[in-house]
C-alpha positions in Angstrom: 52.4 -35.2 27.4 52.4 -32.1 25.3 51.0 -32.5 21.8 51.8 -30.3 18.8 49.7 -30.4 15.7 50.1 -29.0 12.2 48.1 -29.5 9.0 49.6 -30.1 5.5 48.0 -30.2 2.1 51.2 -30.3 0.2 52.3 -33.1 -2.3 56.0 -32.2 -2.0 57.8 -31.7 1.3 60.3 -28.8 1.3 62.4 -27.0 3.9 59.4 -25.0 5.2 57.5 -28.1 6.2 60.6 -29.7 7.8 61.2 -26.5 9.8 57.6 -26.6 11.2 58.2 -30.2 12.3 61.5 -29.3 13.9 59.8 -26.4 15.9 57.1 -28.8 16.9 59.6 -31.3 18.3 61.2 -28.6 20.4 58.0 -27.8 22.3 56.1 -31.1 22.4 56.4 -34.8 23.3 54.2 -35.9 20.4 53.9 -34.4 16.9 50.8 -35.1 14.9 50.3 -34.0 11.3 46.9 -33.5 9.8 46.3 -34.4 6.2 43.5 -32.1 5.0 40.9 -34.3 3.3 40.1 -34.0 -0.4 36.6 -32.8 0.4 37.9 -30.1 2.7 40.5 -28.9 0.1 37.8 -28.8 -2.6 35.4 -26.9 -0.3 37.8 -24.4 1.0 40.6 -24.1 -1.5 38.6 -25.0 -4.7 41.3 -27.3 -6.0 42.0 -31.0 -6.0 45.3 -32.6 -5.1 47.0 -34.5 -7.8 47.8 -37.4 -5.4 45.4 -39.3 -3.2 44.8 -38.9 0.6 46.5 -42.3 1.1 49.6 -41.2 -0.8 49.8 -37.9 1.2 49.4 -39.8 4.5 52.2 -42.1 3.5 54.4 -39.0 2.6 53.7 -37.3 5.9 54.4 -40.4 7.9 57.9 -40.5 6.3 58.9 -37.2 7.8 61.4 -37.5 10.7 59.9 -36.5 14.0 56.3 -37.2 13.1 54.5 -39.5 15.5 51.1 -39.8 13.9 49.2 -38.7 10.8 45.4 -38.1 10.9 42.8 -36.9 8.4 41.5 -33.4 9.1 38.0 -32.8 7.7 37.5 -29.2 8.6 39.7 -26.3 7.3 38.9 -24.4 10.5 40.4 -27.3 12.6 37.2 -27.8 14.7 37.3 -31.6 14.4 40.9 -31.7 15.4 40.5 -29.4 18.4 37.5 -31.4 19.6 39.1 -34.8 19.1 42.8 -34.3 19.9 42.8 -31.0 22.0 46.4 -30.3 21.0 48.5 -28.0 23.3 50.0 -26.3 20.3 48.9 -25.8 16.7 51.7 -24.7 14.4 51.5 -23.0 11.0 53.6 -20.8 8.8 53.1 -17.1 9.7 51.7 -16.5 6.3 48.3 -17.4 7.7 48.2 -14.0 9.4 47.4 -12.6 6.0 43.9 -12.4 4.4 41.9 -14.6 3.9 43.6 -17.2 6.1 43.7 -14.9 9.1 40.1 -15.8 9.8 41.2 -19.4 10.3 44.0 -18.4 12.5 41.7 -16.2 14.7 39.2 -19.0 15.0 41.9 -21.6 16.0 43.4 -19.2 18.5 40.1 -18.6 20.2 39.3 -22.3 20.3 42.7 -23.2 21.8 42.5 -20.5 24.4 39.3 -22.1 25.8 41.5 -24.8 27.4 44.9 -23.2 27.5 46.3 -24.2 24.1 48.3 -21.8 21.9 49.0 -21.0 18.3 52.6 -21.0 17.2 53.4 -18.9 14.2 56.5 -20.3 12.5 58.3 -17.8 10.3 57.6 -18.7 6.7 60.6 -20.2 4.9 61.5 -18.1 1.9 64.2 -19.9 -0.1 64.8 -20.5 -3.8 64.0 -24.2 -3.2 60.7 -23.5 -1.6 59.8 -21.0 -4.3 60.5 -23.5 -7.0 58.5 -26.3 -5.3 55.5 -23.9 -4.8 55.8 -22.9 -8.5 56.0 -26.6 -9.5 52.9 -27.5 -7.6 51.0 -24.6 -9.1 52.2 -25.5 -12.6 51.2 -29.1 -12.0 47.6 -28.1 -11.1 47.4 -26.1 -14.4 48.4 -29.1 -16.6 45.6 -30.3 -18.9 45.4 -33.8 -17.5 44.8 -32.4 -14.0 42.7 -29.4 -14.8 40.3 -31.2 -17.1 39.2 -33.8 -14.6 38.7 -31.3 -11.7 35.1 -30.2 -12.7 33.6 -33.7 -12.4 35.4 -34.2 -9.1 34.0 -30.9 -7.7 30.5 -31.8 -8.8 30.7 -35.1 -7.1 31.9 -33.6 -3.8 29.9 -30.3 -3.6 26.2 -29.8 -3.6 26.5 -26.8 -5.9 29.3 -25.1 -7.7 29.8 -21.5 -8.8 31.2 -20.6 -12.2 32.2 -17.0 -13.2 32.8 -15.7 -16.7 36.3 -14.8 -17.7 37.4 -13.3 -21.1 41.1 -12.6 -20.6 44.1 -13.5 -18.5 43.4 -10.7 -16.1 39.7 -11.6 -15.6 40.8 -15.2 -15.1 43.1 -14.1 -12.3 40.3 -12.1 -10.7 38.0 -15.1 -10.7 40.8 -17.4 -9.5 42.0 -15.2 -6.6 38.8 -13.6 -5.3 37.9 -15.1 -1.9 35.6 -13.9 0.9 35.0 -15.4 4.3 31.5 -15.8 5.5 29.8 -17.9 8.2 32.9 -19.9 9.0 33.9 -20.8 5.5 35.6 -19.4 2.4 33.5 -18.4 -0.6 35.1 -18.5 -4.0 34.4 -19.5 -7.5 34.9 -23.2 -8.6 35.8 -22.4 -12.2 35.5 -20.2 -15.2 33.0 -19.8 -18.1 34.4 -18.8 -21.5 31.4 -17.1 -23.0 31.0 -16.5 -26.7 29.2 -13.2 -25.9 31.9 -11.9 -23.6 34.7 -13.1 -25.9 33.1 -11.5 -28.9 32.4 -8.3 -27.0 36.0 -8.0 -25.8 37.0 -8.1 -29.4 34.4 -5.6 -30.5 32.5 -8.2 -32.5 28.7 -9.1 -32.6 27.7 -12.4 -30.8 26.8 -14.3 -33.9 29.6 -16.9 -33.9 31.7 -14.5 -36.0 34.8 -15.0 -33.8 36.3 -18.2 -35.1 37.4 -21.1 -32.9 41.1 -20.4 -33.4 40.7 -17.0 -31.9 38.5 -18.3 -29.1 41.1 -21.0 -28.3 43.6 -18.2 -27.9 41.4 -16.7 -25.2 41.4 -20.1 -23.4 45.2 -20.2 -23.7 45.6 -16.7 -22.2 43.4 -17.8 -19.2 44.9 -21.2 -18.8 48.4 -19.8 -18.7 47.8 -17.9 -15.5 45.1 -19.9 -13.7 44.4 -23.4 -12.4 40.6 -23.7 -12.0 38.5 -25.7 -14.4 37.0 -24.1 -17.5 33.6 -24.6 -19.1 33.5 -23.4 -22.7 30.5 -21.8 -24.4 30.4 -23.8 -27.7 27.3 -21.9 -29.1 25.5 -24.3 -31.4 28.6 -26.5 -31.9 28.5 -25.8 -35.6 28.2 -28.7 -38.0 28.5 -32.1 -36.4 31.5 -32.8 -38.6 33.2 -29.7 -37.1 32.0 -30.2 -33.5 34.0 -33.5 -33.2 37.2 -31.6 -33.9 36.2 -28.9 -31.4 35.7 -31.6 -28.7 39.1 -33.1 -29.4 40.8 -29.7 -29.3 39.1 -28.6 -26.0 39.9 -31.9 -24.4 43.5 -31.7 -25.4 43.8 -28.2 -24.0 42.5 -29.2 -20.6 39.0 -27.7 -20.8 36.6 -29.6 -18.5 33.3 -29.1 -20.4 31.6 -27.6 -23.5 28.0 -26.4 -23.5 26.2 -26.4 -26.9 22.7 -25.1 -27.5 20.0 -26.8 -29.6 19.7 -24.1 -32.2 20.9 -24.0 -35.8 21.6 -21.4 -38.5 22.8 -17.9 -37.7 23.2 -17.6 -33.9 21.5 -14.8 -32.1 21.7 -14.2 -28.3 19.0 -16.2 -26.5 18.0 -13.3 -24.3 16.4 -11.6 -27.3 13.9 -14.4 -27.2 11.3 -14.2 -30.0 12.3 -10.6 -30.9 14.7 -12.2 -33.4 14.3 -15.3 -35.5 15.7 -18.4 -33.9 15.6 -21.9 -35.4 15.7 -24.8 -32.9 17.5 -27.9 -34.1 15.4 -31.0 -34.6 15.7 -33.4 -31.6 17.3 -36.3 -33.6 19.7 -33.9 -35.3 21.0 -32.5 -32.0 21.2 -36.0 -30.4 23.4 -37.0 -33.3 25.7 -34.1 -32.6 26.0 -35.0 -28.9 26.6 -38.7 -29.7 29.3 -37.8 -32.3 31.0 -35.5 -29.7 31.0 -38.2 -27.1 32.5 -40.7 -29.5 35.2 -38.3 -30.4 36.5 -37.6 -26.9 39.4 -39.7 -25.6 39.0 -39.4 -21.8 36.1 -39.9 -19.4 36.9 -36.5 -17.8 35.5 -34.2 -20.5 31.8 -33.3 -20.4 29.4 -32.3 -23.1 26.5 -30.4 -21.7 23.3 -29.8 -23.8 21.6 -26.4 -23.5 17.9 -26.4 -24.1 16.2 -23.4 -25.7 12.6 -24.5 -25.5 11.6 -22.2 -22.7 13.4 -19.2 -24.4 11.4 -19.9 -27.6 8.2 -20.4 -25.7 7.7 -24.0 -26.9 6.6 -25.2 -23.5 7.7 -27.4 -20.6 6.9 -30.7 -22.3 9.2 -29.9 -25.2 12.0 -28.9 -22.9 11.7 -32.1 -20.8 11.4 -34.4 -23.8 14.5 -32.9 -25.2 16.4 -33.1 -21.9 15.7 -36.8 -21.5 16.6 -37.5 -25.2 19.8 -35.6 -24.9 20.8 -37.5 -21.8 20.0 -40.7 -23.6 22.3 -39.5 -26.5 25.2 -39.2 -24.1 25.0 -35.6 -22.7 26.8 -35.3 -19.4 24.6 -32.5 -18.2 21.6 -30.4 -19.1 21.5 -26.6 -19.1 18.0 -25.0 -19.0 17.7 -21.4 -19.9 15.0 -18.7 -19.4 14.7 -15.0 -20.0 11.9 -14.5 -17.5 12.6 -12.3 -14.5 11.1 -14.9 -12.2 12.6 -18.4 -11.8 9.3 -20.3 -11.7 9.6 -22.1 -15.0 13.3 -23.0 -14.3 12.4 -24.5 -10.9 9.4 -26.3 -12.5 11.7 -27.8 -15.1 14.3 -28.8 -12.4 11.7 -30.5 -10.2 10.2 -32.5 -13.1 13.5 -33.5 -14.5 14.8 -34.6 -11.1 11.7 -36.7 -10.5 12.9 -39.0 -13.2 16.7 -38.3 -13.3 18.4 -38.0 -10.0 22.0 -37.8 -11.1 22.6 -35.9 -14.4 24.0 -32.4 -13.5 21.6 -29.4 -14.1 23.2 -26.1 -15.1 21.4 -22.7 -14.9 22.5 -19.2 -15.8 20.5 -16.7 -13.6 21.1 -13.6 -15.7 17.5 -12.5 -16.0 16.1 -14.3 -12.9 18.9 -13.0 -10.7 17.0 -12.6 -7.4 17.0 -16.3 -6.7 19.8 -17.6 -4.4 22.2 -20.4 -5.0 20.7 -22.2 -2.0 17.2 -22.1 -3.5 18.5 -23.4 -6.8 20.3 -26.3 -5.0 17.1 -27.2 -3.2 15.6 -27.9 -6.7 18.5 -30.1 -7.8 20.7 -27.5 -9.6 24.4 -28.5 -9.6 26.1 -25.7 -11.5 25.3 -21.9 -11.5 27.1 -19.9 -14.1 27.4 -16.1 -13.8 27.8 -15.7 -17.5 28.5 -12.0 -18.2 28.8 -10.0 -15.0 32.5 -9.1 -15.3 32.0 -7.8 -18.8 28.9 -5.8 -17.8 30.8 -4.4 -14.7 33.9 -3.4 -16.7 32.3 -1.4 -19.5 30.3 1.1 -17.5 33.3 1.7 -15.2 35.7 2.3 -18.1 33.3 4.5 -20.0 32.8 6.6 -16.8 36.5 7.0 -16.3 37.0 8.1 -19.9 34.2 10.7 -19.6 35.5 12.2 -16.4 39.1 12.5 -17.7 37.7 14.2 -20.9 35.6 16.5 -18.7 38.3 17.5 -16.2 41.3 17.4 -18.4 43.2 15.3 -15.8 43.0 12.0 -14.0 42.8 13.1 -10.3 39.0 12.9 -10.1 38.9 9.2 -11.1 41.8 8.0 -9.0 39.7 6.8 -6.1 37.8 4.4 -8.5 40.9 2.8 -9.8 42.9 -0.2 -8.6 46.4 0.8 -7.6 49.3 -0.4 -9.8 50.7 -2.2 -6.7 47.5 -4.2 -6.4 47.7 -5.1 -10.1 51.3 -6.2 -9.8 50.5 -8.3 -6.7 47.6 -10.0 -8.6 49.8 -11.1 -11.4 52.3 -13.9 -10.4 55.9 -13.7 -11.5 57.8 -16.8 -12.5 61.3 -15.3 -12.2 
């Protein structure tokens, strides 16, 4: 008995899926569909289906010609090849393209070990298929689906990676950048809307000068073209009476989390440390702000994360830990601990001591100054979220300045051309609706 196998993640069946099943029926006696598990989808595609595994299994079982539906746990098909040993694995020929070509190559090599074969089915390009693909993407970007995704990813992954974005284009870069390493895809889990980067992009100082209305427009620009979860830099949160409205607005927009720091007064960037005057909020005062924010939110999906400045202000480990436990008690959904040291020692010490008493509350770090430490090392000390808070902004400005200088110097653009992204690459990065 010849067995044909294909794997689906879709929530809506269209002509392309039906065509793959028809091709499978032509060459095999038994057709099995794999339903890629939620964990595998999160790990490899960095998204979460809007319907459950059980619902997807029921959907796939309803397709004419399908004999069996199984759960596939590995995006590289290893569990399926080991357990089922299908004679044929079918997929749309779009998996010949990067980055999915690495999966195809791996599957092809595994099947050839026992005489199996990969069947590349021509991808179905029709108006119906295009509309369904667009519908699924739009569904993932809806506030009610995007907002809950961060908590789900934290639950299923040992550590998640967040990259700053400050415009629609940088959001697209974060969303679409994928590399393949050691048998898995590496990509970012979400985006960080930094007040520093947002202010810098507008040519303003990072002192909470850019108002929330303007900052919300940045969120809108990014949300319009992406689907991944967003963590918002809320600075100090402002007055408690104002913070509750910020929480409601962010939650309604579909933002997954806000991080607020325990400082008050005129905000100065923390990496200046004690070179400028910082005033740390009193512990009860900041706890009250957290509690008020939690009471204001309407869903369980939204997260308020408390950022502790004690180490930045050299107030000591005990003060940082005391504040952390108090903020969790007040309702904080996570703790961000910050440092401006080049070494990660005090960050790791904090994480170890916090984890000795609190095993579950997510820990967030921003390794801007202590950037030699790896994500794996941070995860070993209980870190859940790593935010790369300003790297895209810092990469863009030197590159743009250098291009301007060279064009002025040479009175033409030829000398800078090999440093520029082609117009075709930019066009392909930006999705078209029509």
